[in-house]
C-alpha positions in Angstrom: -0.1 -0.2 0.0 1.4 3.3 -0.8 2.8 5.3 2.1 3.4 9.2 2.9 6.8 8.6 3.9 8.4 10.4 1.2 10.0 14.0 1.6 7.8 17.0 0.0 4.7 14.6 -0.6 1.6 15.2 0.9 -1.7 12.9 0.2 -4.1 15.2 0.5 -6.9 12.6 -0.2 -6.6 8.6 -0.7 -9.3 5.8 -1.4 -9.3 2.6 -3.1 -10.4 4.3 -6.6 -7.9 7.2 -6.4 -5.6 9.6 -4.4 -4.5 13.3 -4.6 -1.2 14.5 -3.8 0.7 17.5 -3.5 4.4 17.9 -4.7 5.8 21.5 -4.0 3.1 23.9 -5.2 1.4 21.3 -7.8 -1.5 19.0 -7.0 -2.2 15.8 -9.2 -4.9 13.4 -9.2 -3.9 9.9 -9.9 -6.8 7.2 -11.1 -5.0 3.6 -10.7 -7.9 1.8 -13.0 -6.8 3.9 -15.9 -3.1 4.5 -15.0 -4.1 8.3 -15.1 -2.0 11.0 -13.9 -3.4 14.5 -14.2 -2.5 18.0 -12.5 -5.1 19.7 -11.1 -6.2 23.4 -10.8 -5.4 23.9 -7.0 -8.1 26.6 -6.8 -11.0 24.9 -8.3 -10.1 21.3 -6.4 -9.2 21.9 -2.9 -9.6 24.5 -0.3 -8.2 25.2 3.5 -4.7 25.5 5.0 -1.7 23.6 4.9 -2.6 21.9 8.1 -6.4 21.4 6.9 -6.9 20.8 3.4 -10.3 20.1 2.0 -11.5 18.5 -1.5 -14.1 20.9 -2.9 -17.6 19.5 -3.1 -18.0 20.5 -6.8 -14.7 18.3 -7.7 -15.7 15.4 -5.3 -19.1 15.3 -7.3 -17.2 14.8 -10.5 -14.9 12.1 -9.1 -18.0 10.1 -7.7 -19.1 10.4 -11.6 -16.0 9.6 -13.0 -15.6 6.5 -10.6 -19.3 5.6 -12.1 -18.2 5.7 -15.5 -15.0 3.6 -14.8 -17.4 1.2 -13.3 -19.8 1.1 -16.1 -17.0 0.7 -18.7 -14.3 -1.0 -17.4 -11.0 -0.1 -16.5 -7.9 -2.4 -16.1 -9.6 -4.8 -14.2 -12.1 -5.8 -16.3 -9.1 -6.4 -18.8 -7.3 -8.7 -16.4 -10.3 -10.6 -15.6 -11.0 -11.3 -19.1 -7.5 -12.3 -19.6 -7.2 -15.0 -17.6 -4.1 -17.3 -16.9 -1.4 -17.2 -19.7 -1.0 -20.6 -21.8 2.1 -23.0 -21.4 3.8 -21.5 -24.3 6.9 -19.7 -24.0 9.0 -17.0 -25.4 11.8 -16.2 -23.5 14.5 -18.5 -21.8 17.2 -17.7 -19.5 20.6 -19.5 -20.2 22.7 -20.2 -17.1 25.7 -20.5 -19.0 28.3 -21.2 -16.5 28.8 -21.3 -12.6 32.0 -19.3 -13.3 32.6 -15.8 -12.3 35.7 -13.6 -12.2 34.6 -11.1 -9.7 33.9 -11.0 -5.9 30.9 -8.7 -5.6 30.2 -8.2 -2.1 26.1 -8.6 -2.4 26.1 -11.4 -4.8 22.9 -13.2 -4.4 24.4 -16.0 -6.8 27.2 -16.9 -4.1 30.0 -16.4 -6.6 27.9 -17.6 -9.7 26.9 -21.1 -8.6 24.1 -20.4 -6.1 25.5 -23.1 -4.3 23.1 -25.4 -6.2 24.5 -25.9 -9.4 28.0 -26.6 -11.2 29.7 -26.8 -14.4 29.2 -24.8 -17.8 26.6 -25.3 -20.3 27.1 -26.5 -23.6 25.2 -25.6 -26.7 23.8 -29.1 -27.4 22.0 -28.9 -24.0 20.1 -25.7 -25.1 19.3 -27.0 -28.8 18.2 -30.4 -27.3 15.7 -28.7 -25.1 14.3 -26.1 -27.6 14.0 -28.8 -30.2 12.2 -31.2 -27.8 10.0 -28.4 -26.6 9.2 -26.6 -30.1 5.6 -27.1 -30.0 5.4 -25.1 -26.8 7.1 -22.1 -28.2 5.1 -19.0 -28.9 5.7 -18.1 -32.6 3.3 -15.3 -32.3 6.0 -13.2 -30.8 9.9 -12.5 -30.9 11.7 -15.4 -29.1 14.5 -14.1 -26.5 17.7 -15.3 -25.2 19.0 -14.3 -22.0 22.4 -15.1 -21.5 23.3 -15.4 -18.0 25.8 -16.8 -15.6 28.0 -16.9 -13.3 29.8 -14.6 -16.0 28.3 -15.8 -19.4 31.2 -14.2 -21.6 33.6 -16.9 -20.0 31.5 -19.5 -22.1 32.3 -18.3 -25.7 32.1 -21.5 -27.1 28.2 -22.0 -26.1 27.5 -18.7 -27.2 29.0 -19.2 -30.8 27.5 -22.2 -31.2 24.0 -21.2 -29.9 24.2 -18.1 -32.6 25.2 -20.3 -35.6 22.2 -22.8 -34.5 19.7 -19.6 -34.5 21.2 -18.5 -37.8 21.0 -22.3 -39.4 18.6 -25.2 -38.3 16.8 -23.3 -35.3 15.2 -21.0 -37.7 12.7 -24.1 -38.4 11.4 -23.6 -35.1 12.2 -20.3 -33.9 9.9 -17.2 -34.7 11.3 -14.9 -37.6 12.7 -12.4 -35.0 15.0 -13.6 -32.1 16.5 -11.0 -29.6 19.7 -11.8 -27.8 20.4 -9.9 -24.4 23.5 -10.5 -22.0 24.2 -9.8 -18.5 27.9 -9.4 -18.0 30.3 -7.8 -16.0 32.5 -7.1 -19.3 35.8 -7.9 -17.8 36.2 -10.7 -20.0 36.0 -9.8 -23.9 38.2 -11.2 -26.5 38.1 -10.0 -30.1 36.1 -13.0 -31.1 33.5 -12.5 -28.6 33.1 -9.1 -29.7 32.2 -9.9 -33.3 29.8 -12.5 -31.7 28.0 -10.0 -29.5 27.9 -7.6 -33.0 26.8 -10.5 -34.9 24.5 -11.5 -32.9 22.8 -7.8 -32.2 23.3 -8.5 -28.5 21.6 -5.9 -25.9 24.3 -5.5 -23.3 23.4 -5.1 -19.7 26.7 -4.3 -17.9 27.3 -4.6 -14.4 28.9 -1.6 -13.2 27.7 0.4 -10.1 29.2 3.9 -10.7 32.5 5.5 -10.7 35.7 4.0 -10.2 35.5 4.4 -6.2 32.1 2.7 -6.0 32.8 0.1 -8.7 36.1 -0.9 -7.3 34.4 -1.0 -3.9 31.6 -3.2 -4.7 32.6 -5.4 -7.6 36.3 -6.3 -7.2 38.2 -9.2 -9.2 38.5 -11.9 -7.1 41.9 -11.0 -6.2 40.8 -7.8 -4.9 42.1 -5.6 -7.6 39.5 -3.0 -9.1 37.3 -3.6 -12.3 36.4 -0.3 -13.3 39.2 0.4 -15.9 39.2 -3.3 -17.7 35.2 -2.7 -18.2 35.2 0.8 -19.4 37.9 0.0 -21.8 36.1 -2.7 -23.0 32.9 -0.5 -23.5 34.9 1.7 -25.3 36.2 -1.1 -27.3 32.5 -2.2 -28.3 31.7 1.5 -29.1 34.5 2.0 -31.4 33.8 -1.3 -33.2 30.1 -1.2 -32.9 28.7 2.3 -32.4 24.7 1.3 -32.7 25.4 -1.2 -29.7 22.6 -0.7 -27.0 24.4 -0.6 -23.6 22.7 -0.6 -20.1 24.6 0.3 -17.0 23.1 -2.6 -14.5 23.9 -0.5 -11.3 23.5 -2.0 -7.8 22.8 0.4 -4.6 24.4 -1.4 -1.6 26.0 0.4 1.0 26.6 3.7 -1.0 23.0 4.7 -1.6 23.7 8.5 -0.6 26.2 8.6 -3.7 23.7 6.9 -6.4 23.2 10.1 -8.1 27.1 11.0 -8.2 27.6 7.5 -9.6 25.0 7.8 -12.1 25.9 11.4 -13.2 29.5 9.6 -13.9 28.3 7.2 -15.9 26.0 9.4 -18.0 28.8 11.8 -18.4 31.0 9.1 -20.5 28.2 9.2 -23.1 28.7 5.6 -23.4 25.5 4.2 -21.9 22.2 4.2 -23.8 20.0 3.3 -20.3 20.5 2.6 -16.3 19.0 0.0 -14.7 18.8 0.5 -11.1 18.0 -1.7 -7.9 18.8 -1.9 -4.6 20.9 -4.9 -3.6 19.1 -8.3 -2.7 20.9 -8.9 0.3 20.0 -8.5 4.0 22.0 -8.9 7.8 21.5 -12.8 7.1 22.2 -13.1 3.5 19.1 -14.3 2.5 18.6 -12.2 -0.4 16.2 -9.8 0.1 16.0 -6.2 -1.2 17.4 -3.6 0.9 15.5 -0.1 0.1 17.5 2.6 2.3 16.3 5.8 3.4 19.8 7.3 1.5 18.5 5.3 -1.6 15.3 6.7 -1.9 16.3 10.1 -1.2 19.0 9.9 -4.1 16.5 8.2 -6.5 13.8 10.7 -5.9 16.3 13.8 -6.8 17.3 11.7 -9.7 13.6 11.7 -10.9 13.6 15.4 -10.0 16.4 16.2 -12.4 14.9 13.4 -15.1 14.1 16.0 -17.6 18.1 17.2 -17.5 19.4 13.9 -17.4 17.7 12.4 -20.4 18.8 15.8 -22.4 22.4 15.8 -21.3 25.4 16.5 -23.4 28.0 16.4 -21.0 31.1 14.5 -21.4 33.9 12.8 -19.0 37.4 13.7 -19.0 38.7 10.1 -19.2 36.5 8.8 -22.1 35.9 11.8 -24.4 34.2 10.8 -27.5 32.1 13.3 -28.9 30.2 11.3 -31.2 28.3 9.4 -28.2 26.9 12.2 -26.6 23.3 12.4 -25.6 23.0 8.9 -25.9 21.5 8.3 -22.5 17.8 7.7 -22.6 16.8 7.0 -18.9 16.6 4.5 -16.1 14.5 1.4 -17.5 12.4 0.4 -14.4 11.4 4.4 -14.0 10.8 4.5 -17.6 8.3 1.5 -17.5 6.4 3.5 -14.6 6.2 6.5 -16.7 5.3 5.0 -19.8 2.3 3.0 -17.9 1.1 6.7 -17.0 1.5 8.0 -20.1 0.3 5.5 -22.4 -2.5 4.1 -20.2 -1.2 0.5 -19.9 -0.9 -1.6 -16.8 1.4 -4.5 -15.3 -0.5 -7.8 -15.1 2.5 -9.4 -13.2 5.6 -8.0 -12.0 7.5 -10.1 -14.4 7.1 -13.0 -16.8 8.8 -15.9 -14.8 7.0 -18.8 -14.8 4.5 -17.3 -17.6 6.5 -17.7 -21.1 9.7 -17.1 -19.4 12.2 -19.9 -17.6 15.5 -20.9 -17.0 17.8 -23.4 -18.3 20.6 -24.9 -16.5 23.6 -26.7 -17.4 22.0 -29.9 -16.2 19.0 -29.5 -18.7 16.8 -28.8 -15.7 14.2 -25.9 -16.1 13.1 -23.3 -13.3 10.5 -20.9 -13.6 13.2 -17.7 -12.2 16.8 -17.7 -12.8 17.3 -16.9 -8.6 15.6 -20.3 -8.2 18.1 -22.6 -10.4 18.8 -25.6 -8.4 16.0 -25.7 -6.4 14.2 -29.0 -6.2 11.1 -27.6 -5.0 10.6 -25.4 -7.9 12.1 -27.4 -10.8 9.7 -28.2 -13.5 9.1 -31.4 -14.0 8.6 -31.9 -17.5 10.9 -29.2 -18.5 10.2 -26.8 -21.1 7.2 -28.7 -22.4 5.7 -28.7 -18.7 5.3 -24.4 -18.1 1.4 -25.2 -18.2 1.9 -27.2 -14.9 4.1 -25.0 -12.6 2.5 -23.4 -9.6 -0.4 -21.4 -10.2 1.0 -18.8 -8.1 3.4 -18.0 -10.9 0.6 -17.3 -13.4 -1.9 -15.3 -10.8 -2.2 -11.8 -11.6 -1.9 -8.4 -9.3 -5.8 -8.8 -8.6 -5.4 -12.3 -7.3 -3.8 -10.8 -4.0 -6.0 -9.3 -1.7 -3.4 -6.6 -0.2 -2.4 -6.0 -4.0 -5.7 -5.7 -5.3 -6.3 -2.3 -3.3 -3.0 -0.5 -3.8 -2.8 2.5 -5.5 0.4 1.0 -7.3 -1.0 -1.9 -8.2 -1.2 -1.5 -12.0 2.4 0.1 -12.0 3.9 -2.5 -10.1 2.2 -5.7 -10.6 2.9 -7.3 -7.1 6.5 -7.5 -6.8 9.1 -10.0 -7.5 7.9 -13.5 -6.5 11.2 -14.9 -5.5 11.8 -11.7 -3.1 8.2 -12.1 -1.8 9.1 -15.6 -1.2 12.2 -14.9 0.7 10.4 -11.9 2.8 7.4 -14.0 3.6 7.9 -17.6 2.6 5.1 -17.3 -0.1 5.5 -16.5 -4.0 2.3 -14.4 -3.5 3.0 -12.8 0.0 3.7 -9.1 0.1 7.2 -7.9 0.8 7.3 -4.4 2.7 10.6 -3.8 0.8 8.9 -5.0 -2.5 6.1 -2.3 -1.7 8.7 0.1 -0.5 10.4 0.1 -4.0 7.3 0.3 -5.6 6.1 3.1 -4.0 9.2 5.1 -4.7 9.3 4.2 -8.2 5.5 5.6 -8.5 6.2 8.8 -6.7 9.5 9.2 -8.7 7.6 8.9 -12.2 5.2 11.7 -11.0 8.5 13.8 -10.1 10.3 12.8 -13.4 6.9 13.9 -15.6 7.1 17.2 -13.9 10.8 17.6 -15.0 10.4 16.4 -18.4 7.6 18.6 -19.0 9.6 21.8 -17.8 12.5 20.7 -19.9 10.3 20.1 -23.0 8.2 23.2 -22.4 5.0 20.7 -21.8 5.5 19.1 -25.3 6.4 15.5 -24.1 5.4 13.6 -27.3 8.9 13.2 -28.7 10.4 12.2 -25.0 7.5 9.5 -24.8 8.8 7.8 -28.1 12.2 7.8 -26.8 11.3 6.6 -23.4 8.5 4.1 -24.2 9.5 2.5 -27.6 12.0 -0.1 -26.9 11.1 -1.1 -23.2 10.0 -4.5 -24.3 13.0 -5.3 -26.1 14.8 -4.6 -23.5 12.9 -7.1 -21.2 12.3 -4.4 -18.5 11.4 -6.0 -15.0 12.2 -9.5 -16.6 9.9 -8.9 -19.3 6.8 -7.5 -17.3 3.8 -8.5 -19.1 1.2 -5.5 -19.3 -2.0 -4.8 -21.1 -1.8 -1.9 -23.7 -3.9 1.0 -23.6 -7.2 -0.5 -23.8 -8.7 2.3 -21.8 -7.5 5.4 -24.2 -11.2 6.0 -25.0 -12.5 5.8 -21.4 -9.4 8.0 -20.4 -10.1 10.5 -22.4 -13.9 10.5 -21.7 -12.8 11.2 -18.0 -10.5 13.9 -18.9 -13.3 15.7 -20.8 -15.5 15.1 -17.8 -12.9 17.0 -15.4 -11.4 19.4 -18.0 -12.5 22.6 -15.8 -10.7 20.9 -13.2 -7.2 20.1 -14.8 -4.3 21.8 -16.1 
């Protein structure tokens, strides 16, 4: 449930159907059923002093009519009710290529790469055999994506090469026409031949880098204790020089330096090398169980980033260390925040937090299949029939956000989708439990999306159409929030009708 604990944010009125909040001197209405955010004319909508704010009766009457209209025509809830559970077909697979990793990240939830449950490296034949056996379960109505994962996947160059050869040869017989490749890598090991493979496979590169030299070397050192920053940045420059159009994401983890988040992000943007960032709090806690830690310092820094968002995504600054003028102006924002912003701008909604167990699963070197990459090696969650048995996974993986009582009345429900199930499992012992830390992060993203929209409007002089295209057009390809399943802008007509009904109260 959304709380009121953010600085400079005041909830003026809240009910299950909508809430009204004030940021600085601006007041907003948010209607979850439509993912609709509108700035309000303060003088027409509220009255009273700072200590006692009242929603004016005329505006409250309009809101009542709007809620009646939504109940009649149906908002997001009616769409989710009609969709039902997804089929057992799949269109995305995570390949756990190796248990090896050459870094010693201080917060690693993978226990150094092997999760303490797996061993060995994957062969291409394991992947090819699994996909060939499950060819009838592959969803050919949408692009098929390969997520190359580890350990450090680039340490298994042979498997990557052979999988690409299969994709471009025999794999065409069973895969859809469009294939998307993405790799999560620390990018410390990059041979010339591996660089050529990445380019040939048009890989999206998610690079594990937490910030500037000091932060990266402290949190993600090599196993011998030496810093990794210079090696990674040098390899990114190599990629940019050989392949200027490559899509590179800075995958940042906030650990004990949450008070430096904005400084670290600024330093990476300034290089002109990164297209996006992806920022998460570290998945650790005092007992090492893998739950996320959303510190107050992290929240403040994240919100401050959002308040500067318009400037950040229009930045033309360059670093002293990696000054390459042809790279400037590349940065297009933080992926998780962009997803929330785009739900609001487009009127879409999250059906679930991610696609784990719903068309997306993980294949391990021994051929076993699990719904989520964080659960590999777990006998409890192993899919008995492999890739052909996804329709038999625990129904909790397919439950949508409205199937949970607490989530179903949360203000952020159609933006969040219910939170990471694996993190919910760790926090509560139940895939469908509600993790307070997940909720805290979702609330932060929601408030930050509102702040970011303010900032974007200011920089764009109120015209955000072009900015919307930049923020939203590639999110599905980038597999944001592990491919968060969403329903499109099915409520567009109703959104326009509602805005028309309340036009005199809106700005």
